[in-house]
C-alpha positions, 0 to 999 in steps of 0.5 A, spaced: 499 500 500 502 506 497 500 513 496 498 514 489 497 506 488 490 507 485 493 511 479 491 508 473 485 506 468 480 501 469 475 498 464 468 497 467 463 491 465 460 497 461 466 497 457 467 504 459 474 507 461 475 510 468 481 513 472 482 509 478 484 502 479 481 501 486 475 506 484 474 513 485 470 518 489 469 526 489 466 531 494 459 534 493 459 540 498 452 543 500 451 550 503 444 552 505 443 559 508 436 561 512 431 561 507 435 560 501 436 555 496 442 550 497 448 551 493 453 546 491 461 547 490 462 544 483 469 544 479 470 545 472 475 540 469 482 543 466 481 542 458 487 537 458 483 532 463 479 526 462 472 530 459 476 537 460 471 543 460 466 539 464 463 541 471 463 535 476 466 534 483 473 535 486 475 528 486 480 522 483 483 515 484 482 512 491 488 508 494 488 501 496 488 503 503 483 509 503 476 509 504 471 513 499 471 519 505 478 519 505 479 519 498 474 525 497 477 529 502 484 528 500 482 530 493 478 536 495 484 539 499 489 537 493 484 540 488 480 546 491 484 547 498 478 545 502 480 544 509 476 537 512 475 541 518 471 546 515 465 541 513 461 535 515 460 529 512 453 527 511 453 520 507 456 516 501 452 515 494 455 508 491 455 508 483 457 501 481 459 500 474 460 493 475 468 492 477 469 499 478 465 504 482 465 512 483 463 514 490 460 521 491 461 523 498 456 528 500 458 534 506 455 540 508 459 547 510 456 552 514 458 558 509 460 558 502 467 556 502 472 561 499 475 555 494 479 556 488 483 551 484 489 549 488 493 545 482 492 544 475 486 539 475 481 545 476 480 551 471 474 554 476 470 552 482 463 556 483 457 555 488 452 553 484 444 553 486 442 546 486 436 547 481 441 550 476 446 544 476 442 540 471 443 545 466 450 546 466 455 542 462 456 536 467 461 531 467 458 525 464 458 520 470 456 526 474 450 528 470 448 520 470 448 520 478 446 527 479 438 526 479 439 521 485 444 524 488 441 531 488 435 528 492 439 525 497 443 532 500 438 533 505 442 532 512 439 527 517 438 528 524 437 521 528 433 522 535 434 516 539 429 514 544 434 511 549 429 508 554 425 504 549 431 502 545 435 499 551 429 496 553 428 492 547 434 487 548 434 482 553 441 483 556 440 484 563 439 492 562 433 492 568 439 491 573 443 497 571 439 502 566 445 507 566 450 502 564 446 499 559 445 506 556 452 507 556 453 501 552 448 503 547 451 510 547 458 507 546 456 502 540 452 508 536 458 512 537 463 507 534 458 505 529 458 512 526 465 512 524 463 507 519 456 510 517 449 507 518 446 503 512 439 502 510 435 508 511 428 507 510 427 510 503 434 512 502 439 512 496 445 513 499 450 507 501 452 510 508 449 515 512 453 520 517 447 523 521 447 528 527 445 524 532 441 526 539 440 521 544 434 522 549 435 519 556 431 519 562 430 516 569 436 512 572 440 514 565 440 521 566 447 521 568 450 518 562 455 523 559 456 524 551 461 520 547 464 522 541 459 526 536 453 523 539 449 529 543 446 526 549 440 530 552 437 528 559 429 529 559 427 534 565 420 531 565 417 526 560 422 523 555 417 522 550 416 530 551 423 531 550 423 527 544 418 531 541 421 538 542 427 535 539 423 533 533 420 540 533 427 544 533 430 540 527 432 545 522 427 545 516 432 542 511 433 536 516 430 529 514 428 527 521 428 519 523 426 517 530 428 510 533 423 508 538 417 502 538 413 506 542 406 507 539 404 513 542 410 517 541 411 514 534 404 518 532 406 524 535 413 524 531 409 522 525 404 528 526 410 533 526 413 530 519 418 526 522 420 518 520 419 513 525 423 506 525 423 501 530 430 499 534 431 493 531 434 497 525 439 500 529 441 494 533 442 490 527 448 495 525 451 495 532 457 491 533 
């Protein structure tokens, strides 16, 4: 394994030639302003490159030791000077061509980053309204995936009903509710490093959602771990979950994990989606 060991041409089962022996990935950065349309950062490829003059994403060949996210972040820094600390990765779209794949890493930025060409592979970088992107001269591969990718750019807020999730598996949680909740929290935090799969109705291969866990009763002393926010309910845990759903950003897709029928109905009435604990527990190691 070595840097740039992915450089080279590959032929997919469709008979197309692609750059990247181990596949490739690119970074799609999305910015939303309050009350405004979302914009995406697009790169115009230099004339000498493959499909030069078209618009697409900062990206390139994946090295054998890299994940799709690592490749996309590296390439965006090399080609556009994007600092990984200025964005938040939200998900990965997998475009399989048979024997070769391109993975679009979707990320969000709180501001329109002042990105400029950082090497000769880019001739321009511009923030484009999402609704206008389809009308541009897009890289053929990007144009093919854009309808699916553009429909999956909304970030996800995952709200966890900790008491209900803990109570759904018979592991002796009733002997130590706080300990069982802490174990669940640690497992969720660890899984987020790899992403979550199988989001209902989703098109992405993996998601990296913003996660809020609501705790109550004996578990109120559990402290946050990693990127998981922990909210201790002052009163009813169900009421706190409902308020968390209500406080979500307008563009966030909200998914609540609970099996409580009454809570499911209250959250659904606010436009949130609801799924049972098994979906989450099956992914945890």
